[in-house]
mmCIF file of the N, C-alpha and C atoms, coordinates in Angstrom:
data_MODEL
# 
_entry.id   MODEL 
# 
loop_
_atom_site.group_PDB 
_atom_site.id 
_atom_site.type_symbol 
_atom_site.label_atom_id 
_atom_site.label_alt_id 
_atom_site.label_comp_id 
_atom_site.label_asym_id 
_atom_site.label_entity_id 
_atom_site.label_seq_id 
_atom_site.pdbx_PDB_ins_code 
_atom_site.Cartn_x 
_atom_site.Cartn_y 
_atom_site.Cartn_z 
_atom_site.occupancy 
_atom_site.B_iso_or_equiv 
_atom_site.pdbx_formal_charge 
_atom_site.auth_seq_id 
_atom_site.auth_comp_id 
_atom_site.auth_asym_id 
_atom_site.auth_atom_id 
_atom_site.pdbx_PDB_model_num 
ATOM 1   N N  . UNK A 1 1  ? 0.699   -1.278 -0.216 1.00 0.00 ? 1  UNK A N  1 
ATOM 2   C CA . UNK A 1 1  ? 0.026   0.278  -0.080 1.00 0.00 ? 1  UNK A CA 1 
ATOM 3   C C  . UNK A 1 1  ? 0.949   1.580  0.304  1.00 0.00 ? 1  UNK A C  1 
ATOM 4   N N  . UNK A 1 2  ? 1.636   1.719  -0.766 1.00 0.00 ? 2  UNK A N  1 
ATOM 5   C CA . UNK A 1 2  ? 2.206   2.725  -1.169 1.00 0.00 ? 2  UNK A CA 1 
ATOM 6   C C  . UNK A 1 2  ? 1.641   3.564  -1.187 1.00 0.00 ? 2  UNK A C  1 
ATOM 7   N N  . UNK A 1 3  ? 0.463   3.606  -1.793 1.00 0.00 ? 3  UNK A N  1 
ATOM 8   C CA . UNK A 1 3  ? -0.505  5.124  -2.115 1.00 0.00 ? 3  UNK A CA 1 
ATOM 9   C C  . UNK A 1 3  ? -0.580  5.684  -0.790 1.00 0.00 ? 3  UNK A C  1 
ATOM 10  N N  . UNK A 1 4  ? -0.848  5.045  0.536  1.00 0.00 ? 4  UNK A N  1 
ATOM 11  C CA . UNK A 1 4  ? -1.374  5.195  1.806  1.00 0.00 ? 4  UNK A CA 1 
ATOM 12  C C  . UNK A 1 4  ? -0.194  5.725  2.283  1.00 0.00 ? 4  UNK A C  1 
ATOM 13  N N  . UNK A 1 5  ? 0.965   5.872  2.172  1.00 0.00 ? 5  UNK A N  1 
ATOM 14  C CA . UNK A 1 5  ? 2.472   6.371  2.605  1.00 0.00 ? 5  UNK A CA 1 
ATOM 15  C C  . UNK A 1 5  ? 2.124   7.608  1.833  1.00 0.00 ? 5  UNK A C  1 
ATOM 16  N N  . UNK A 1 6  ? 1.967   7.676  0.389  1.00 0.00 ? 6  UNK A N  1 
ATOM 17  C CA . UNK A 1 6  ? 2.200   8.797  -0.086 1.00 0.00 ? 6  UNK A CA 1 
ATOM 18  C C  . UNK A 1 6  ? 0.990   10.131 0.598  1.00 0.00 ? 6  UNK A C  1 
ATOM 19  N N  . UNK A 1 7  ? -0.366  9.599  0.455  1.00 0.00 ? 7  UNK A N  1 
ATOM 20  C CA . UNK A 1 7  ? -1.177  10.323 1.417  1.00 0.00 ? 7  UNK A CA 1 
ATOM 21  C C  . UNK A 1 7  ? -0.670  10.827 2.522  1.00 0.00 ? 7  UNK A C  1 
ATOM 22  N N  . UNK A 1 8  ? -0.043  9.814  3.361  1.00 0.00 ? 8  UNK A N  1 
ATOM 23  C CA . UNK A 1 8  ? 0.178   10.218 4.956  1.00 0.00 ? 8  UNK A CA 1 
ATOM 24  C C  . UNK A 1 8  ? 1.346   11.084 4.739  1.00 0.00 ? 8  UNK A C  1 
ATOM 25  N N  . UNK A 1 9  ? 2.476   11.323 3.838  1.00 0.00 ? 9  UNK A N  1 
ATOM 26  C CA . UNK A 1 9  ? 3.124   12.341 3.431  1.00 0.00 ? 9  UNK A CA 1 
ATOM 27  C C  . UNK A 1 9  ? 2.505   13.958 3.280  1.00 0.00 ? 9  UNK A C  1 
ATOM 28  N N  . UNK A 1 10 ? 1.484   13.455 1.574  1.00 0.00 ? 10 UNK A N  1 
ATOM 29  C CA . UNK A 1 10 ? 0.758   14.595 1.597  1.00 0.00 ? 10 UNK A CA 1 
ATOM 30  C C  . UNK A 1 10 ? 0.010   15.607 2.803  1.00 0.00 ? 10 UNK A C  1 
ATOM 31  N N  . UNK A 1 11 ? -0.275  14.594 3.739  1.00 0.00 ? 11 UNK A N  1 
ATOM 32  C CA . UNK A 1 11 ? -1.184  15.037 5.041  1.00 0.00 ? 11 UNK A CA 1 
ATOM 33  C C  . UNK A 1 11 ? -0.445  15.998 5.757  1.00 0.00 ? 11 UNK A C  1 
ATOM 34  N N  . UNK A 1 12 ? 0.847   15.362 5.792  1.00 0.00 ? 12 UNK A N  1 
ATOM 35  C CA . UNK A 1 12 ? 1.783   16.396 6.879  1.00 0.00 ? 12 UNK A CA 1 
ATOM 36  C C  . UNK A 1 12 ? 2.339   17.414 6.403  1.00 0.00 ? 12 UNK A C  1 
ATOM 37  N N  . UNK A 1 13 ? 2.501   17.558 4.966  1.00 0.00 ? 13 UNK A N  1 
ATOM 38  C CA . UNK A 1 13 ? 3.025   18.727 4.377  1.00 0.00 ? 13 UNK A CA 1 
ATOM 39  C C  . UNK A 1 13 ? 2.371   19.660 4.463  1.00 0.00 ? 13 UNK A C  1 
ATOM 40  N N  . UNK A 1 14 ? 3.218   20.897 5.233  1.00 0.00 ? 14 UNK A N  1 
ATOM 41  C CA . UNK A 1 14 ? 2.388   22.528 5.548  1.00 0.00 ? 14 UNK A CA 1 
ATOM 42  C C  . UNK A 1 14 ? 2.081   23.035 3.913  1.00 0.00 ? 14 UNK A C  1 
ATOM 43  N N  . UNK A 1 15 ? 1.067   23.651 4.213  1.00 0.00 ? 15 UNK A N  1 
ATOM 44  C CA . UNK A 1 15 ? 0.676   24.549 3.219  1.00 0.00 ? 15 UNK A CA 1 
ATOM 45  C C  . UNK A 1 15 ? 1.062   25.452 3.343  1.00 0.00 ? 15 UNK A C  1 
ATOM 46  N N  . UNK A 1 16 ? 1.427   26.302 4.422  1.00 0.00 ? 16 UNK A N  1 
ATOM 47  C CA . UNK A 1 16 ? 1.536   27.749 4.250  1.00 0.00 ? 16 UNK A CA 1 
ATOM 48  C C  . UNK A 1 16 ? 2.162   28.429 3.518  1.00 0.00 ? 16 UNK A C  1 
ATOM 49  N N  . UNK A 1 17 ? 2.470   29.795 2.844  1.00 0.00 ? 17 UNK A N  1 
ATOM 50  C CA . UNK A 1 17 ? 3.485   29.847 2.378  1.00 0.00 ? 17 UNK A CA 1 
ATOM 51  C C  . UNK A 1 17 ? 3.479   29.631 1.121  1.00 0.00 ? 17 UNK A C  1 
ATOM 52  N N  . UNK A 1 18 ? 2.341   28.908 0.170  1.00 0.00 ? 18 UNK A N  1 
ATOM 53  C CA . UNK A 1 18 ? 2.528   28.179 -1.334 1.00 0.00 ? 18 UNK A CA 1 
ATOM 54  C C  . UNK A 1 18 ? 2.117   29.160 -2.032 1.00 0.00 ? 18 UNK A C  1 
ATOM 55  N N  . UNK A 1 19 ? 2.858   28.984 -3.331 1.00 0.00 ? 19 UNK A N  1 
ATOM 56  C CA . UNK A 1 19 ? 2.664   30.118 -4.479 1.00 0.00 ? 19 UNK A CA 1 
ATOM 57  C C  . UNK A 1 19 ? 1.081   29.305 -5.367 1.00 0.00 ? 19 UNK A C  1 
ATOM 58  N N  . UNK A 1 20 ? 0.664   30.375 -6.156 1.00 0.00 ? 20 UNK A N  1 
ATOM 59  C CA . UNK A 1 20 ? -0.779  29.989 -6.794 1.00 0.00 ? 20 UNK A CA 1 
ATOM 60  C C  . UNK A 1 20 ? 0.044   28.484 -7.508 1.00 0.00 ? 20 UNK A C  1 
ATOM 61  N N  . UNK A 1 21 ? 0.524   28.482 -7.813 1.00 0.00 ? 21 UNK A N  1 
ATOM 62  C CA . UNK A 1 21 ? 1.397   27.867 -8.716 1.00 0.00 ? 21 UNK A CA 1 
ATOM 63  C C  . UNK A 1 21 ? 1.231   25.752 -7.765 1.00 0.00 ? 21 UNK A C  1 
ATOM 64  N N  . UNK A 1 22 ? 2.134   26.446 -6.846 1.00 0.00 ? 22 UNK A N  1 
ATOM 65  C CA . UNK A 1 22 ? 2.318   25.314 -5.643 1.00 0.00 ? 22 UNK A CA 1 
ATOM 66  C C  . UNK A 1 22 ? 0.703   24.755 -5.403 1.00 0.00 ? 22 UNK A C  1 
ATOM 67  N N  . UNK A 1 23 ? -0.382  25.270 -5.164 1.00 0.00 ? 23 UNK A N  1 
ATOM 68  C CA . UNK A 1 23 ? -1.204  25.003 -4.996 1.00 0.00 ? 23 UNK A CA 1 
ATOM 69  C C  . UNK A 1 23 ? -1.968  24.728 -6.189 1.00 0.00 ? 23 UNK A C  1 
ATOM 70  N N  . UNK A 1 24 ? -1.769  24.743 -7.023 1.00 0.00 ? 24 UNK A N  1 
ATOM 71  C CA . UNK A 1 24 ? -2.518  24.397 -8.318 1.00 0.00 ? 24 UNK A CA 1 
ATOM 72  C C  . UNK A 1 24 ? -1.859  22.529 -8.104 1.00 0.00 ? 24 UNK A C  1 
ATOM 73  N N  . UNK A 1 25 ? -0.415  22.675 -7.793 1.00 0.00 ? 25 UNK A N  1 
ATOM 74  C CA . UNK A 1 25 ? -0.010  21.035 -7.715 1.00 0.00 ? 25 UNK A CA 1 
ATOM 75  C C  . UNK A 1 25 ? -0.564  20.407 -6.829 1.00 0.00 ? 25 UNK A C  1 
ATOM 76  N N  . UNK A 1 26 ? -0.811  20.812 -5.488 1.00 0.00 ? 26 UNK A N  1 
ATOM 77  C CA . UNK A 1 26 ? -1.359  20.201 -4.395 1.00 0.00 ? 26 UNK A CA 1 
ATOM 78  C C  . UNK A 1 26 ? -2.607  19.891 -4.509 1.00 0.00 ? 26 UNK A C  1 
ATOM 79  N N  . UNK A 1 27 ? -3.195  20.549 -5.351 1.00 0.00 ? 27 UNK A N  1 
ATOM 80  C CA . UNK A 1 27 ? -4.642  20.274 -5.417 1.00 0.00 ? 27 UNK A CA 1 
ATOM 81  C C  . UNK A 1 27 ? -4.871  18.707 -6.205 1.00 0.00 ? 27 UNK A C  1 
ATOM 82  N N  . UNK A 1 28 ? -4.039  18.798 -7.485 1.00 0.00 ? 28 UNK A N  1 
ATOM 83  C CA . UNK A 1 28 ? -3.925  17.752 -8.332 1.00 0.00 ? 28 UNK A CA 1 
ATOM 84  C C  . UNK A 1 28 ? -3.744  16.702 -7.636 1.00 0.00 ? 28 UNK A C  1 
ATOM 85  N N  . UNK A 1 29 ? -2.288  16.635 -6.340 1.00 0.00 ? 29 UNK A N  1 
ATOM 86  C CA . UNK A 1 29 ? -2.178  15.769 -6.107 1.00 0.00 ? 29 UNK A CA 1 
ATOM 87  C C  . UNK A 1 29 ? -2.968  15.092 -5.037 1.00 0.00 ? 29 UNK A C  1 
ATOM 88  N N  . UNK A 1 30 ? -3.448  15.842 -4.590 1.00 0.00 ? 30 UNK A N  1 
ATOM 89  C CA . UNK A 1 30 ? -5.049  15.431 -3.449 1.00 0.00 ? 30 UNK A CA 1 
ATOM 90  C C  . UNK A 1 30 ? -5.942  14.525 -4.068 1.00 0.00 ? 30 UNK A C  1 
ATOM 91  N N  . UNK A 1 31 ? -6.260  15.085 -5.574 1.00 0.00 ? 31 UNK A N  1 
ATOM 92  C CA . UNK A 1 31 ? -7.081  14.265 -6.176 1.00 0.00 ? 31 UNK A CA 1 
ATOM 93  C C  . UNK A 1 31 ? -6.645  12.999 -6.981 1.00 0.00 ? 31 UNK A C  1 
ATOM 94  N N  . UNK A 1 32 ? -5.396  12.986 -7.342 1.00 0.00 ? 32 UNK A N  1 
ATOM 95  C CA . UNK A 1 32 ? -5.035  11.855 -7.313 1.00 0.00 ? 32 UNK A CA 1 
ATOM 96  C C  . UNK A 1 32 ? -5.019  10.735 -6.377 1.00 0.00 ? 32 UNK A C  1 
ATOM 97  N N  . UNK A 1 33 ? -4.517  11.479 -5.598 1.00 0.00 ? 33 UNK A N  1 
ATOM 98  C CA . UNK A 1 33 ? -4.664  10.365 -4.050 1.00 0.00 ? 33 UNK A CA 1 
ATOM 99  C C  . UNK A 1 33 ? -5.603  9.613  -3.946 1.00 0.00 ? 33 UNK A C  1 
ATOM 100 N N  . UNK A 1 34 ? -6.340  10.836 -3.694 1.00 0.00 ? 34 UNK A N  1 
ATOM 101 C CA . UNK A 1 34 ? -8.271  10.218 -3.590 1.00 0.00 ? 34 UNK A CA 1 
ATOM 102 C C  . UNK A 1 34 ? -8.819  9.031  -4.271 1.00 0.00 ? 34 UNK A C  1 
ATOM 103 N N  . UNK A 1 35 ? -8.480  9.168  -5.802 1.00 0.00 ? 35 UNK A N  1 
ATOM 104 C CA . UNK A 1 35 ? -9.338  8.653  -6.824 1.00 0.00 ? 35 UNK A CA 1 
ATOM 105 C C  . UNK A 1 35 ? -8.485  7.099  -6.756 1.00 0.00 ? 35 UNK A C  1 
ATOM 106 N N  . UNK A 1 36 ? -7.203  7.216  -6.599 1.00 0.00 ? 36 UNK A N  1 
ATOM 107 C CA . UNK A 1 36 ? -6.833  6.179  -6.150 1.00 0.00 ? 36 UNK A CA 1 
ATOM 108 C C  . UNK A 1 36 ? -6.798  5.032  -4.660 1.00 0.00 ? 36 UNK A C  1 
ATOM 109 N N  . UNK A 1 37 ? -7.185  6.018  -4.007 1.00 0.00 ? 37 UNK A N  1 
ATOM 110 C CA . UNK A 1 37 ? -7.051  4.693  -2.695 1.00 0.00 ? 37 UNK A CA 1 
ATOM 111 C C  . UNK A 1 37 ? -8.818  4.972  -2.482 1.00 0.00 ? 37 UNK A C  1 
ATOM 112 N N  . UNK A 1 38 ? -9.908  5.392  -3.457 1.00 0.00 ? 38 UNK A N  1 
ATOM 113 C CA . UNK A 1 38 ? -11.209 4.958  -3.624 1.00 0.00 ? 38 UNK A CA 1 
ATOM 114 C C  . UNK A 1 38 ? -10.873 3.477  -5.007 1.00 0.00 ? 38 UNK A C  1 
ATOM 115 N N  . UNK A 1 39 ? -10.162 3.890  -5.879 1.00 0.00 ? 39 UNK A N  1 
ATOM 116 C CA . UNK A 1 39 ? -10.097 2.255  -6.223 1.00 0.00 ? 39 UNK A CA 1 
ATOM 117 C C  . UNK A 1 39 ? -9.651  1.212  -5.070 1.00 0.00 ? 39 UNK A C  1 
ATOM 118 N N  . UNK A 1 40 ? -8.814  1.052  -4.644 1.00 0.00 ? 40 UNK A N  1 
ATOM 119 C CA . UNK A 1 40 ? -8.821  0.325  -3.382 1.00 0.00 ? 40 UNK A CA 1 
ATOM 120 C C  . UNK A 1 40 ? -9.734  0.028  -2.596 1.00 0.00 ? 40 UNK A C  1 
ATOM 121 N N  . UNK A 1 41 ? -10.201 0.948  -2.291 1.00 0.00 ? 41 UNK A N  1 
ATOM 122 C CA . UNK A 1 41 ? -11.608 1.051  -1.442 1.00 0.00 ? 41 UNK A CA 1 
ATOM 123 C C  . UNK A 1 41 ? -12.999 0.515  -1.739 1.00 0.00 ? 41 UNK A C  1 
ATOM 124 N N  . UNK A 1 42 ? -13.093 0.074  -3.152 1.00 0.00 ? 42 UNK A N  1 
ATOM 125 C CA . UNK A 1 42 ? -13.988 0.022  -3.593 1.00 0.00 ? 42 UNK A CA 1 
ATOM 126 C C  . UNK A 1 42 ? -13.935 -1.708 -4.148 1.00 0.00 ? 42 UNK A C  1 
ATOM 127 N N  . UNK A 1 43 ? -12.741 -2.073 -3.320 1.00 0.00 ? 43 UNK A N  1 
ATOM 128 C CA . UNK A 1 43 ? -12.735 -3.636 -3.158 1.00 0.00 ? 43 UNK A CA 1 
ATOM 129 C C  . UNK A 1 43 ? -12.542 -4.303 -2.318 1.00 0.00 ? 43 UNK A C  1 
ATOM 130 N N  . UNK A 1 44 ? -11.922 -3.412 -1.526 1.00 0.00 ? 44 UNK A N  1 
ATOM 131 C CA . UNK A 1 44 ? -11.672 -4.201 -0.186 1.00 0.00 ? 44 UNK A CA 1 
ATOM 132 C C  . UNK A 1 44 ? -12.728 -3.163 1.000  1.00 0.00 ? 44 UNK A C  1 
ATOM 133 N N  . UNK A 1 45 ? -13.627 -2.253 0.656  1.00 0.00 ? 45 UNK A N  1 
ATOM 134 C CA . UNK A 1 45 ? -14.356 -1.597 1.887  1.00 0.00 ? 45 UNK A CA 1 
ATOM 135 C C  . UNK A 1 45 ? -13.893 -1.206 2.900  1.00 0.00 ? 45 UNK A C  1 
ATOM 136 N N  . UNK A 1 46 ? -12.364 -1.506 3.253  1.00 0.00 ? 46 UNK A N  1 
ATOM 137 C CA . UNK A 1 46 ? -12.113 -0.983 4.209  1.00 0.00 ? 46 UNK A CA 1 
ATOM 138 C C  . UNK A 1 46 ? -12.050 0.659  4.905  1.00 0.00 ? 46 UNK A C  1 
ATOM 139 N N  . UNK A 1 47 ? -12.724 0.708  5.834  1.00 0.00 ? 47 UNK A N  1 
ATOM 140 C CA . UNK A 1 47 ? -13.008 1.977  6.875  1.00 0.00 ? 47 UNK A CA 1 
ATOM 141 C C  . UNK A 1 47 ? -11.968 3.182  6.348  1.00 0.00 ? 47 UNK A C  1 
ATOM 142 N N  . UNK A 1 48 ? -11.108 2.032  7.140  1.00 0.00 ? 48 UNK A N  1 
ATOM 143 C CA . UNK A 1 48 ? -9.804  3.287  7.554  1.00 0.00 ? 48 UNK A CA 1 
ATOM 144 C C  . UNK A 1 48 ? -9.276  4.147  6.014  1.00 0.00 ? 48 UNK A C  1 
ATOM 145 N N  . UNK A 1 49 ? -9.547  3.137  4.622  1.00 0.00 ? 49 UNK A N  1 
ATOM 146 C CA . UNK A 1 49 ? -9.538  3.917  3.687  1.00 0.00 ? 49 UNK A CA 1 
ATOM 147 C C  . UNK A 1 49 ? -10.278 5.198  3.373  1.00 0.00 ? 49 UNK A C  1 
ATOM 148 N N  . UNK A 1 50 ? -11.575 4.609  4.129  1.00 0.00 ? 50 UNK A N  1 
ATOM 149 C CA . UNK A 1 50 ? -12.543 5.922  3.627  1.00 0.00 ? 50 UNK A CA 1 
ATOM 150 C C  . UNK A 1 50 ? -12.053 7.384  4.651  1.00 0.00 ? 50 UNK A C  1 
ATOM 151 N N  . UNK A 1 51 ? -11.813 6.831  5.849  1.00 0.00 ? 51 UNK A N  1 
ATOM 152 C CA . UNK A 1 51 ? -11.150 7.777  6.339  1.00 0.00 ? 51 UNK A CA 1 
ATOM 153 C C  . UNK A 1 51 ? -9.845  9.106  6.032  1.00 0.00 ? 51 UNK A C  1 
ATOM 154 N N  . UNK A 1 52 ? -9.516  8.503  5.632  1.00 0.00 ? 52 UNK A N  1 
ATOM 155 C CA . UNK A 1 52 ? -8.257  8.998  4.764  1.00 0.00 ? 52 UNK A CA 1 
ATOM 156 C C  . UNK A 1 52 ? -8.536  9.826  3.361  1.00 0.00 ? 52 UNK A C  1 
ATOM 157 N N  . UNK A 1 53 ? -9.092  9.172  2.760  1.00 0.00 ? 53 UNK A N  1 
ATOM 158 C CA . UNK A 1 53 ? -9.866  9.992  1.836  1.00 0.00 ? 53 UNK A CA 1 
ATOM 159 C C  . UNK A 1 53 ? -10.615 11.419 2.074  1.00 0.00 ? 53 UNK A C  1 
ATOM 160 N N  . UNK A 1 54 ? -11.483 11.481 3.288  1.00 0.00 ? 54 UNK A N  1 
ATOM 161 C CA . UNK A 1 54 ? -12.095 11.743 4.051  1.00 0.00 ? 54 UNK A CA 1 
ATOM 162 C C  . UNK A 1 54 ? -11.061 13.723 4.423  1.00 0.00 ? 54 UNK A C  1 
ATOM 163 N N  . UNK A 1 55 ? -10.118 12.581 5.072  1.00 0.00 ? 55 UNK A N  1 
ATOM 164 C CA . UNK A 1 55 ? -8.706  13.685 5.361  1.00 0.00 ? 55 UNK A CA 1 
ATOM 165 C C  . UNK A 1 55 ? -8.742  14.838 4.149  1.00 0.00 ? 55 UNK A C  1 
ATOM 166 N N  . UNK A 1 56 ? -8.238  13.826 3.143  1.00 0.00 ? 56 UNK A N  1 
ATOM 167 C CA . UNK A 1 56 ? -7.586  14.226 2.220  1.00 0.00 ? 56 UNK A CA 1 
ATOM 168 C C  . UNK A 1 56 ? -8.140  15.605 1.622  1.00 0.00 ? 56 UNK A C  1 
ATOM 169 N N  . UNK A 1 57 ? -9.378  15.182 1.149  1.00 0.00 ? 57 UNK A N  1 
ATOM 170 C CA . UNK A 1 57 ? -10.589 16.053 1.290  1.00 0.00 ? 57 UNK A CA 1 
ATOM 171 C C  . UNK A 1 57 ? -10.608 17.155 1.159  1.00 0.00 ? 57 UNK A C  1 
ATOM 172 N N  . UNK A 1 58 ? -10.545 17.007 2.624  1.00 0.00 ? 58 UNK A N  1 
ATOM 173 C CA . UNK A 1 58 ? -11.178 18.414 3.542  1.00 0.00 ? 58 UNK A CA 1 
ATOM 174 C C  . UNK A 1 58 ? -9.471  19.331 3.286  1.00 0.00 ? 58 UNK A C  1 
ATOM 175 N N  . UNK A 1 59 ? -8.375  18.497 3.458  1.00 0.00 ? 59 UNK A N  1 
ATOM 176 C CA . UNK A 1 59 ? -7.120  19.429 2.674  1.00 0.00 ? 59 UNK A CA 1 
ATOM 177 C C  . UNK A 1 59 ? -7.625  19.834 1.290  1.00 0.00 ? 59 UNK A C  1 
ATOM 178 N N  . UNK A 1 60 ? -7.728  19.179 0.262  1.00 0.00 ? 60 UNK A N  1 
ATOM 179 C CA . UNK A 1 60 ? -8.095  19.907 -0.859 1.00 0.00 ? 60 UNK A CA 1 
ATOM 180 C C  . UNK A 1 60 ? -8.845  20.932 -1.261 1.00 0.00 ? 60 UNK A C  1 
ATOM 181 N N  . UNK A 1 61 ? -10.298 20.440 0.330  1.00 0.00 ? 61 UNK A N  1 
ATOM 182 C CA . UNK A 1 61 ? -10.869 21.865 -0.171 1.00 0.00 ? 61 UNK A CA 1 
ATOM 183 C C  . UNK A 1 61 ? -10.590 23.089 0.377  1.00 0.00 ? 61 UNK A C  1 
ATOM 184 N N  . UNK A 1 62 ? -9.522  22.903 1.481  1.00 0.00 ? 62 UNK A N  1 
ATOM 185 C CA . UNK A 1 62 ? -8.950  24.278 2.077  1.00 0.00 ? 62 UNK A CA 1 
ATOM 186 C C  . UNK A 1 62 ? -7.764  24.853 0.545  1.00 0.00 ? 62 UNK A C  1 
ATOM 187 N N  . UNK A 1 63 ? -7.058  23.724 0.002  1.00 0.00 ? 63 UNK A N  1 
ATOM 188 C CA . UNK A 1 63 ? -6.218  24.475 -0.907 1.00 0.00 ? 63 UNK A CA 1 
ATOM 189 C C  . UNK A 1 63 ? -7.566  25.291 -1.883 1.00 0.00 ? 63 UNK A C  1 
ATOM 190 N N  . UNK A 1 64 ? -8.538  24.681 -2.350 1.00 0.00 ? 64 UNK A N  1 
ATOM 191 C CA . UNK A 1 64 ? -9.398  25.148 -3.385 1.00 0.00 ? 64 UNK A CA 1 
ATOM 192 C C  . UNK A 1 64 ? -10.077 26.679 -3.020 1.00 0.00 ? 64 UNK A C  1 
ATOM 193 N N  . UNK A 1 65 ? -10.014 26.170 -1.950 1.00 0.00 ? 65 UNK A N  1 
ATOM 194 C CA . UNK A 1 65 ? -10.561 27.752 -1.061 1.00 0.00 ? 65 UNK A CA 1 
ATOM 195 C C  . UNK A 1 65 ? -9.808  28.689 -1.675 1.00 0.00 ? 65 UNK A C  1 
ATOM 196 N N  . UNK A 1 66 ? -8.537  28.780 -1.247 1.00 0.00 ? 66 UNK A N  1 
ATOM 197 C CA . UNK A 1 66 ? -7.248  29.992 -1.492 1.00 0.00 ? 66 UNK A CA 1 
ATOM 198 C C  . UNK A 1 66 ? -7.326  30.026 -2.434 1.00 0.00 ? 66 UNK A C  1 
ATOM 199 N N  . UNK A 1 67 ? -7.223  28.899 -4.002 1.00 0.00 ? 67 UNK A N  1 
ATOM 200 C CA . UNK A 1 67 ? -6.999  29.160 -5.384 1.00 0.00 ? 67 UNK A CA 1 
ATOM 201 C C  . UNK A 1 67 ? -8.436  29.730 -5.690 1.00 0.00 ? 67 UNK A C  1 
ATOM 202 N N  . UNK A 1 68 ? -9.345  29.678 -5.167 1.00 0.00 ? 68 UNK A N  1 
ATOM 203 C CA . UNK A 1 68 ? -10.333 30.270 -6.020 1.00 0.00 ? 68 UNK A CA 1 
ATOM 204 C C  . UNK A 1 68 ? -10.799 31.616 -5.035 1.00 0.00 ? 68 UNK A C  1 
ATOM 205 N N  . UNK A 1 69 ? -10.649 31.685 -3.922 1.00 0.00 ? 69 UNK A N  1 
ATOM 206 C CA . UNK A 1 69 ? -11.133 32.912 -3.143 1.00 0.00 ? 69 UNK A CA 1 
ATOM 207 C C  . UNK A 1 69 ? -12.459 32.342 -2.207 1.00 0.00 ? 69 UNK A C  1 
ATOM 208 N N  . UNK A 1 70 ? -12.625 33.383 -1.439 1.00 0.00 ? 70 UNK A N  1 
ATOM 209 C CA . UNK A 1 70 ? -14.204 32.378 -0.824 1.00 0.00 ? 70 UNK A CA 1 
ATOM 210 C C  . UNK A 1 70 ? -15.391 33.627 -1.390 1.00 0.00 ? 70 UNK A C  1 
ATOM 211 N N  . UNK A 1 71 ? -15.852 33.082 -1.362 1.00 0.00 ? 71 UNK A N  1 
ATOM 212 C CA . UNK A 1 71 ? -17.471 33.278 -2.551 1.00 0.00 ? 71 UNK A CA 1 
ATOM 213 C C  . UNK A 1 71 ? -17.900 34.646 -1.160 1.00 0.00 ? 71 UNK A C  1 
ATOM 214 N N  . UNK A 1 72 ? -18.541 35.940 -1.921 1.00 0.00 ? 72 UNK A N  1 
ATOM 215 C CA . UNK A 1 72 ? -18.512 37.006 -1.436 1.00 0.00 ? 72 UNK A CA 1 
ATOM 216 C C  . UNK A 1 72 ? -20.330 36.312 -0.978 1.00 0.00 ? 72 UNK A C  1 
ATOM 217 N N  . UNK A 1 73 ? -20.460 37.489 0.770  1.00 0.00 ? 73 UNK A N  1 
ATOM 218 C CA . UNK A 1 73 ? -21.730 37.157 1.156  1.00 0.00 ? 73 UNK A CA 1 
ATOM 219 C C  . UNK A 1 73 ? -22.410 37.506 0.205  1.00 0.00 ? 73 UNK A C  1 
ATOM 220 N N  . UNK A 1 74 ? -22.211 39.034 -0.780 1.00 0.00 ? 74 UNK A N  1 
ATOM 221 C CA . UNK A 1 74 ? -23.532 39.605 -1.200 1.00 0.00 ? 74 UNK A CA 1 
ATOM 222 C C  . UNK A 1 74 ? -24.444 40.467 -0.013 1.00 0.00 ? 74 UNK A C  1 
ATOM 223 N N  . UNK A 1 75 ? -24.688 41.949 -1.043 1.00 0.00 ? 75 UNK A N  1 
ATOM 224 C CA . UNK A 1 75 ? -25.169 42.385 -0.112 1.00 0.00 ? 75 UNK A CA 1 
ATOM 225 C C  . UNK A 1 75 ? -26.514 42.662 -0.973 1.00 0.00 ? 75 UNK A C  1 
# 
């Protein structure tokens, strides 16, 4: 399960002071990891894999918010 090692390294990586290009790369990496883990999850139905995917998705969403900006509440 080499993909889980990659996911752990990605989770522990610092995401502060990143350039826009670094954020795009990190977002794509998170997506790649989630999709790869999902393929394994479909076969095994291991709940720990689901937990890893959820954590990666949360991190990806934070990165995406920084890329796209927060939606304006509007008046």
